[in-house]
Each structure stands twice: as structure tokens, then as C-alpha cells.
C-alpha positions, 0 to 999 in steps of 0.5 A: 500500500502506498503511504498517504502523503501529508498535504503541503500548504503553500500559504503561511499558517496562522495559529489561534490559541485560547491560552486559558481555555481547555476544551474537553475534546475537539470541537467544530463550528463554522468550518473552524476546528478547535482542539485541546492541547492533547499530546495525541492531537498535537503529534498529528500536526506537521513538525513545524506547526508542532514546534510553533504551538509549543513556542507560542504556548510558552508566551503565557503563564498561569499562577506564575507557571507556564500553561500546560493546558490550552486550546488551539486552531491552525488555519491557512487564510489566503485573503483578508475576507477569509481572515475577517470571516475567521475573526467573526467565527472566533468572536461568536464562539468566544462570546457564547462560551464566555456568556455560558460560564460568566452567567452562572456565578457558581463557575467563578469564571473570569472574562479573560478565561476565554480570550484568544490570540491570533498569530499570523506566522511569518517566514522568520517565525518558521526559522527554528534555527534563529536565536531571536524571534518576534511574534505579533499576537492579536488579542480577541482579533482586535488588540495587537501585542508583541512577544519577543523571545531569545533562545532561553527567555520570553521578554513579555509573557501574559500572566493569568492568576485564576484556575482553569478547568476543562470545558465540555460543550456537549450539554451547553445549551447556549452552544446548542441554540446558536449552532442550530437552526432555532434562530434567524441570522439577524436575531442571532446577531442581536442576541450575540451583541447583547451577550457581548455587552453582558460579558463586558460587565466582567471585563472592567479594570481589575474586573471590579469596576462597578460603574462600567459594569452597570453601563454595560449591563443596561446596554445588554438589556437594550440590545436583548429587547431591541430598544429603538426609541432612546427617549423612552428606553427605560419604559420599553425595558420595563415592559419587556421585563414584565412580559418575561418575569411577571409584574411585581412592585419590586421588579418595577422599583428595581428597574427604576433604581437601576436606570437611575444609577446608570443615568447618574454614572453616564451624566457624571453626577457627583453623588451616585445612587447606591450600588446596592438595591434597597427595597422601597419600604426598607432602610438598607440595601440588601442585594448588589445591583450587578448581581441582580441585573446579571441574574435578571438578564440571564433569566430573560435570555434563557426564556427567550431561547426556550421560546425559540426552541419550543415554538414552531414559528418557521411556517409563519415566517415562510407563509409571509413570503409570497410565491410572487416574491420567491419567483422574483428572487429565483428568476433574478439569480437564475437569469443572471447565472450567478453561480455563488448564489444558485443555492439561494435560488434553489432554496427559494424554489423549495419554499414555493407553496401550493396554496399560494397563487400569487405566482401566475401561470405565465410566471410558472412557465417562465421559471420552469424554463430557467430552472429545468436547465439545472435539473437536466444538467444534474440528471445527465451527470447521473445518467438518468435518461428517462427523467432527462427525456421527460423534463426535456419535453417540458423544457422544449414545450411551446404553446398556449394550452397550459393544461397540456403543459401540466400533463407534461409536468405530471409525466416529469414528476413520475420520472423525477421521483424515481431518481429523487427517491433512489437511495443508491444516488449520492448527493455530491454537496449541499447545493445539489441537495438544495437543487434536488429538493427544489426540483421535487417541490417545483414539479408538483407546484407547477402541475397544480398551478397550471391546472388551477382555475381559482384560489384555494383556501386551506 
């Protein structure tokens, strides 16, 4: 047997290290693979990468000693767009796991536990014979930090004075929510921004700057609840809190006092409201505003995510998009033959509903002419001649009798179903899967639409 050759990379590698995070096992997200610093995994890396991993890990200290457990990723980004995508994916990952730990006070986690550094490696870094090295690590994708090394010394290591423990993501509910299909993209971005502001309430000077933390938490609430009218933001936050947690005089009182404290801080008042919440009928503060705010925020976010997980709402959003709009979106892409957007067109066609007659018979015929060429190409590649003949008859049809065209679609359905439900046929990629699902849906819709005389109500 010929030994398998190791893939050689022509681009310069980039190493990402989470120096104070040790995940329990290799984890993938958004085409990024994060690995724990297990010997078995590191030994599988190229020798040059292995050397660089240990060298970069030596830049970091925990409780005065070099770190011995960390997490890492090796990538080979070829352009700035890929670099920006990588940073966005890492920030999403860090925000989610940081929030999952900081929001539970029993974890005793710190903001810095989840910091990461990006190290783009230069040719000079890869010269292992050199006695002097210069590295630039970018903290959390934003803040450059220089590391200089000599043969036996690290000039400016990073220190961290808290303990770390392995982190398991399998049962992490926040991880599962954000890497599933429960959230729409725009909504997920808003929630991540709210979580990021929550996390920042732990990332202040010496991690104990109460004033900054209060401001960050108010911003987190406003991002979570999508507050848009800045003139009346307290009333909006109060209203949503009542919806999530129920109404009580104490909750209203706390919201008023927490916003009063925030306003005192941002407006530079000399005398600040107390950082301890005092009941309206009490004489002493009994709970710290930060502890209450963090707990209330966490409960609200958890309730929000639970609602998204449990409620079936995709059908409602889908039904709000008419077939007329799906026709226009698909036609624009298919007519322009925009290859990198074809999957979007196929998804639009898959979403066409048989009880929506906003797409006319003429538009149905037109979309068929554009779309069937992609189905035919797929069928020819799979050598499905019977289906090719049936769809070719549709593609080449001309006339005015849509009933006749509908009969051709009926024959096309029979032949295409034989192909579509054949378990021996491989699906090359996600776009092919979307294409075939769109074909299965469109053929049925087209037959029904071309035969219909009036609107249905189901």
C-alpha cells in the first residue's frame, strides 16, 4: 500500500490559541476546528506547526507557571475576507462560551478565561534555527501585542492568576441554540451583541469596576429587547421585563433604581445612587445591583431561547413570503447565472407553496424554463435518461394550452421521483441537495398551478 502523503500548504499558517481555555475534546463550528492541547492531537500536526504551538504556548503563564493546558486552531487564510470571516467565527464562539460560564456565578469564571490570540506566522517565525524571534499576537482579533523571545527567555509573557478547568460543550445549551437552526441570522446577531455587552460587565479594570459594569449591563438589556426609541428606553425595558418575569412592585422599583444609577454614572453626577438595591419600604440595601441585573438578564435570555426552541414559528415566517416574491428572487439569480448564489435560488424554489397563487401561470412557465436547465444538467451527470427525456419535453414545450403543459409536468414528476427517491444516488454537496429538493417541490407546484382555475383556501 502506498503511504498517504501529508498535504503541503503553500500559504503561511496562522495559529489561534485560547491560552486559558481547555476544551474537553475537539470541537467544530463554522468550518473552524478547535482542539485541546492533547499530546495525541498535537503529534498529528506537521513538525513545524508542532514546534510553533509549543513556542507560542510558552508566551503565557498561569499562577506564575507556564500553561500546560490550552486550546488551539491552525488555519491557512489566503485573503483578508477569509481572515475577517475567521475573526467573526472566533468572536461568536468566544462570546457564547464566555456568556455560558460568566452567567452562572457558581463557575467563578473570569472574562479573560476565554480570550484568544491570533498569530499570523511569518517566514522568520518558521526559522527554528534563529536565536531571536518576534511574534505579533492579536488579542480577541482586535488588540495587537508583541512577544519577543531569545533562545532561553520570553521578554513579555501574559500572566493569568485564576484556575482553569476543562470545558465540555456537549450539554451547553447556549452552544446548542446558536449552532442550530432555532434562530434567524439577524436575531442571532442581536442576541450575540447583547451577550457581548453582558460579558463586558466582567471585563472592567481589575474586573471590579462597578460603574462600567452597570453601563454595560443596561446596554445588554437594550440590545436583548431591541430598544429603538432612546427617549423612552427605560419604559420599553420595563415592559419587556414584565412580559418575561411577571409584574411585581419590586421588579418595577428595581428597574427604576437601576436606570437611575446608570443615568447618574453616564451624566457624571457627583453623588451616585447606591450600588446596592434597597427595597422601597426598607432602610438598607440588601442585594448588589450587578448581581441582580446579571441574574435578571440571564433569566430573560434563557426564556427567550426556550421560546425559540419550543415554538414552531418557521411556517409563519415562510407563509409571509409570497410565491410572487420567491419567483422574483429565483428568476433574478437564475437569469443572471450567478453561480455563488444558485443555492439561494434553489432554496427559494423549495419554499414555493401550493396554496399560494400569487405566482401566475405565465410566471410558472417562465421559471420552469430557467430552472429545468439545472435539473437536466444534474440528471445527465447521473445518467438518468428517462427523467432527462421527460423534463426535456417540458423544457422544449411551446404553446398556449397550459393544461397540456401540466400533463407534461405530471409525466416529469413520475420520472423525477424515481431518481429523487433512489437511495443508491449520492448527493455530491449541499447545493445539489438544495437543487434536488427544489426540483421535487417545483414539479408538483407547477402541475397544480397550471391546472388551477381559482384560489384555494386551506
